[in-house]
C-alpha positions in Angstrom: -27.5 54.3 29.1 -30.6 53.1 26.1 -30.4 50.2 24.4 -29.9 50.9 21.6 -27.2 53.3 22.0 -23.1 52.2 22.1 -20.9 54.0 24.0 -17.1 53.4 22.2 -15.0 50.2 22.5 -18.8 48.1 23.6 -18.7 46.8 20.4 -17.9 42.9 21.1 -20.0 43.5 24.4 -23.3 44.7 23.1 -25.6 42.1 24.7 -23.8 40.8 27.4 -23.5 41.4 31.1 -20.7 42.7 32.7 -19.8 39.9 35.1 -20.1 37.4 31.3 -17.6 40.2 30.5 -14.9 39.0 33.2 -15.6 35.4 33.3 -14.7 35.7 29.3 -11.5 37.5 30.1 -10.4 35.7 33.0 -10.7 32.5 31.8 -8.8 33.5 28.5 -5.5 34.5 31.2 -5.6 31.9 33.2 -5.3 27.7 31.3 -9.0 25.4 31.5 -6.6 22.5 32.7 -5.6 22.8 36.8 -2.2 21.4 35.5 -1.5 24.2 33.0 -2.8 26.5 35.6 -0.3 24.5 38.2 2.1 25.0 35.7 1.7 29.0 34.3 1.5 29.9 38.4 5.1 28.1 38.7 6.9 29.7 35.4 5.5 32.6 36.6 6.5 32.9 39.9 10.0 30.6 39.6 12.2 33.7 40.0 11.0 35.2 42.5 10.3 38.9 40.6 9.2 36.4 37.3 11.1 36.3 34.4 12.9 39.3 33.7 16.3 40.0 31.0 18.2 39.4 34.1 16.9 36.1 35.3 17.4 35.4 31.1 20.5 36.6 30.8 22.0 34.9 33.8 20.4 31.4 32.5 21.9 31.6 29.4 25.1 32.7 30.7 24.4 29.2 32.9 24.2 27.5 30.2 27.2 29.0 28.0 29.0 28.2 31.0 28.4 24.9 31.8 28.1 23.4 27.7 31.5 25.2 28.1 33.0 23.4 30.7 31.5 20.4 29.8 32.6 20.1 26.4 36.4 21.2 28.1 36.4 18.5 30.7 35.7 15.9 28.1 37.9 17.3 25.6 40.7 17.1 28.2 40.0 13.0 29.1 39.3 11.9 25.5 43.2 13.5 24.5 44.8 12.2 28.3 43.1 8.6 27.1 45.8 6.1 27.0 45.5 5.4 22.7 45.4 1.8 23.8 42.8 1.8 26.2 40.3 0.2 24.2 42.5 -2.7 23.2 42.4 -6.1 24.4 46.0 -5.4 25.7 45.4 -2.7 27.6 45.5 -3.1 31.6 42.8 -2.6 33.2 43.6 -3.0 37.5 43.2 -0.3 39.4 46.6 0.0 41.6 47.3 -3.3 41.9 50.4 -2.8 44.1 48.5 -0.5 46.6 47.2 -1.7 50.0 44.1 -3.2 50.1 42.3 -0.8 52.1 43.5 2.0 49.2 43.0 -0.4 46.5 39.0 -0.6 47.6 38.5 3.2 48.5 40.1 3.8 44.9 37.6 1.5 43.5 34.4 2.5 45.4 35.6 6.7 44.7 36.0 5.4 41.1 32.2 3.6 40.6 30.7 6.5 42.2 32.4 9.1 40.5 31.4 6.5 37.3 27.9 6.6 38.5 27.6 10.3 38.7 29.5 10.3 34.9 26.4 8.2 33.5 23.3 9.8 35.7 25.2 13.9 34.4 25.4 12.2 30.6 21.8 11.1 30.6 20.2 14.2 32.1 22.7 16.4 29.1 21.1 13.8 26.2 18.1 15.1 26.7 17.6 18.2 24.1 17.8 21.4 25.1 20.1 20.4 28.4 24.0 21.7 27.4 26.8 19.2 27.3 28.7 16.1 25.6 26.1 13.8 26.7 26.7 10.4 24.6 30.5 10.8 25.7 30.0 11.8 29.4 27.9 8.3 29.2 30.8 6.9 27.9 33.2 7.8 30.1 30.9 7.0 33.1 31.0 3.4 31.9 34.8 3.6 31.4 35.1 4.1 34.8 32.3 1.7 36.2 32.8 -1.7 37.1 30.1 -3.9 35.6 29.9 -7.6 34.0 30.0 -7.2 29.8 31.5 -3.4 30.5 34.2 -4.1 27.7 31.4 -5.3 25.1 29.5 -2.1 26.1 32.5 0.6 25.6 33.6 -0.9 22.3 30.4 -1.0 21.1 29.7 3.3 21.9 33.2 3.9 20.9 32.8 1.6 17.8 30.3 3.5 16.1 31.9 4.7 13.0 31.0 8.6 14.4 32.0 8.5 17.3 35.2 7.2 16.9 35.7 9.6 14.2 34.9 12.8 16.2 37.5 11.2 19.0 40.3 10.6 16.9 39.7 14.1 15.2 40.1 15.9 18.4 43.2 13.9 19.5 44.4 14.1 16.6 44.8 18.2 16.9 47.0 17.8 19.8 49.1 15.2 18.1 47.8 12.0 20.2 47.7 8.2 17.9 44.4 7.8 17.0 42.5 4.7 19.6 42.6 1.7 19.1 40.0 -0.8 18.6 40.1 -4.7 18.7 
């Protein structure tokens, strides 16, 4: 082809070699940073067939199910909680009348479940992750045994927004509001 003539579609490539055009187009598709290159290849390859409508719907379904289950479990526990749980008159000992082995097994399992709930609550507190993060952390703390636990519980539940929401939920199920010290 002569220098002065143009073919259709060559307007942007005039004066450039074909290898320059290829490198330009390939650099636009692949991120320049090695970290971004790894991330983009991971995201494109994460579901085996790439992102499809089916994988997006499955992700949405998982989000909805975990969000709903989290709210249901936390709501159930808040309603079943004794109204005086956060009051100083509430008995804190677990299974005092049981055998030592049963009592210590219960204490260990209770603390393990509490730790799992705290970790899950911290994860749920991240924006975009479904669930009631703060309330799940509160339940985890309620199950754990550590010094200063009572003050931390009262600080979390004593927040006006948290306490009003808990008491509002308890009121819907004809339960008395929580009594604090």
